N, C-alpha and C positions, 0 to 999 in steps of 0.2 A: 638185609637193609634194616636199619633202625629208624622207626618213625618217632620223631621228637615233636611233641605238642608244646607250643609256647603260649603262655598267658601273659598278655601285655595290657597294662592300664594306660590310657591316654587322657590327659586333662588339659594342661596349660602350656606344656613345654614342647615347642616345635623342633628346635635344633636337636636336643638330646633324643627325642622320639625318632627323628630321621636317622640319627647315628645308630641307635639301638636296633631299629628295624633292619637297617642295612647289614648290621652284624649278624642278626638272626638269619637273614637270607643267605649270608656268606657261609654260615654253618652248614647249610644244605649243599654246599660244594665240597665239603670235607668227605673223607672216605666213609662210605656205607651209612651216611646220615641223610634222611629226608625230613625237612622241616615243615611243620604246619603251624601257622600263626593265627591266633584268635585275639583280636584287640577289642577290649571293652572301653568304649568312649563315654567319658563322664563329663557332660556339658562342654565339649571341646570348643576352643576358640577357633575363629575362622582360619588362622594360620595352621592350627593343628589339623583341622579337617582337610586342608590342602595336602598335608603330609600323608594323611590316611588314604586319600584318593590316589596319591602317587604309588603307594605300596599294595593296595588291595588287588587281589587276583586269585587264580585257582588255588594257591596255597596260603593265602592271607585273607582272612574274613574279619569283618567289623560288626560288632553288636553294640547295643545301647546299654549302659549301666542301669540297673533297676532304680537307682537313686544315688545321691552324693555319697562318696566313701566317708567323708567327714562332714558332719552337720552338728546337731546338738550332742552327738556322741559318735563313736567310730562305727562304721558299717562295713568295714573291710571284709569281714568273713562272710557276711550275707552276700556281698557283691561277688566274692570269690566263688561261692557255691554256684551262683547263677552263671558266672564266667566259665567254670569248669563244665557245666552242663552244655553250654553253647559249644565249647571245644569238642566235647564228645559227640555232639550231633554233626559238627563240621567234618570230623574225621573219626571213624569208629574203630580203627585198628592201631592205637597208639601204644608204644612201648615205654616211653618216658614222658614226664611232664616237667617243664621248666617254668618256674614262676619268675618271669622277667619283669621289667618296669620301663617307664618312659624316660628314666634319668640315669641309667646305669648300664654298663656292659663289662664283660671280661676283657682284661688286657689281651689284645688280639694275638700277639706273637705266641704267648704262652698257651692260650686256650686252643689255638690251632693244633698244637702238638698234644695237648692233654685230653681234649674232649672226646675224640674217637675211641681212645683206649678206656677212658672212664665209663662211657656208656656201653662198652662191650665187655666190661669186667663182670663175670658171672657171680662174683662173691659180694658185689655191692648193689644195693637197691635204693640207697639214699645218700646224696652228696651234699655236704655243707660247703659254704664259701664264706670267706672273710670279706667284708665290705671296707674299702678305704674311702673316706669322705674327703674328696678333693676340695681345697679351700683357697679361694682367691687366685691361685696360680695353678696351671695344669700339671706342674711337677711337684706340688706339695699337698699333703693331706693332714688332717687333724687326728692325731693319735688318741686324743681324749674322747673322740666320738667313735665308740667301738661297737661293732656288730658282727656276729657270726650267726648264720641262719641256714636252714635247709633250702636248697634251690632246685635240685633235680631229684625226682623220685620215680621209681618204677610204677607205671600206671596200673591200677586195678579199677575197672569200671564201677561207678556209683559210689565210691568212697568220697565223703564230703567232710568239711569242717563241722565239728559239733557246736561251735560257738562258745565253748566253755573256756577256752584260752587262746590268746593271740599267738599263732604259730604259722609258719610259712609253708606248711604241708598239712594235708588232712591229718588231724591229730591221732586217730586210731591207727592209721597206716604208718605214720611216723613212729609211733611207739612200738609197733610190731617190728619194724625194720631195725630199730635200735636194740630191742630186747633179743632179737635173733642174730645180733652182731653182723648186720649187713649194712653198716653205716660207716662212711668214711669222709675225708676232708680234701677238697680240691686244693692244689698248690697255687693255682692261678687266682689272683684277687679280683673281686668286682670293683670297678672304679665308679664311684657314685658321685654324680654332679648335681644332685637335687638340692644340696645346701652350699653350692659353690660360691655364690655372691652374698654380700651382707643383706641385699634385698630378698634373696631366696630364703635366707635364714629367718629374717624377721617375719616373712609371710608364713612360713611353716610353723614357727613358734605361735603365731596368732591363731592359726587354724587348729593346732593341737590343744592349746590351752582353752580355746572356746568350746572344744569337745570334752573338756575335763581331764585331759591327759597331761600330767606334769612330772613325769619320772625323770631320772638322771639322763636318759637318752635325749629327752626333749630339752632339758636344761642345758645340755652341751651345745645347743644351737646358739645360745646367747652368752655363754661363759667364755673367758679367754682361751683360745686354742693352744694345743701343744703340737707344733708343726714339725713334720719330718719330710725329708726329700723322698720323691719317688722316681725311680725304683730304689728300694732300700739296698739291693745288692749291687747297684751300679751298672747292671746290664742294660742293653739297649731295649727300647720299648716303642710301641706305636701310639702316638698322641693324637687320637681321633678328634678330640676337642679342638685343638689348634689347626689340624689339617682341614677340618670342615670350613673354617673361616677363610682358608687360603684358596679354596676351590673357585 
């Protein structure tokens, strides 16, 4: 049995949080995977707190963020270190860590087939994923907003982020896995709905620029998009965003 620890941040998004948590719970029904979810709540809105109450249980734990992730500057790594410590206390026999979020999930059909084999591959200790930023329509994404990042890594207790660079896995552990050639790339994309509407994009841009972050990734929030249809290969897929509203 593979014990998968999931780090989830929750702040203002109720709908996407509910979808993301439901998907994580579903991963626990896949072959040989047991899921342990630790949610770090950062000043949650009442509707977000209601979603947290719906999911909390023996395998889903909620803790409070030590402070805002974005304020006068970014505090993501400080919060992640506290978050990982909470997860290690919640469950002490973890094989893998997944850095999830409250606004994204893997395309369900593909990840159902790929995840069990990925986490049982003895030659891989770090999995990257490509994020597709869904844009105004659930079947379109912005190609100009591009992001590939580590999301799953084999757990080693007490490894933490140094704070020296922004990265989505503890940097020393990440570098070790890359240098020892135990690094690979998932075929299933992450579908990111954090910048889905124009209101979402304006809010994100304001938060990041107030914290002093103005790189090309942030600028892509307000620049004209380059849109592409999803899925690119024309295969069928599961549109959880639209299905949620029809329930």
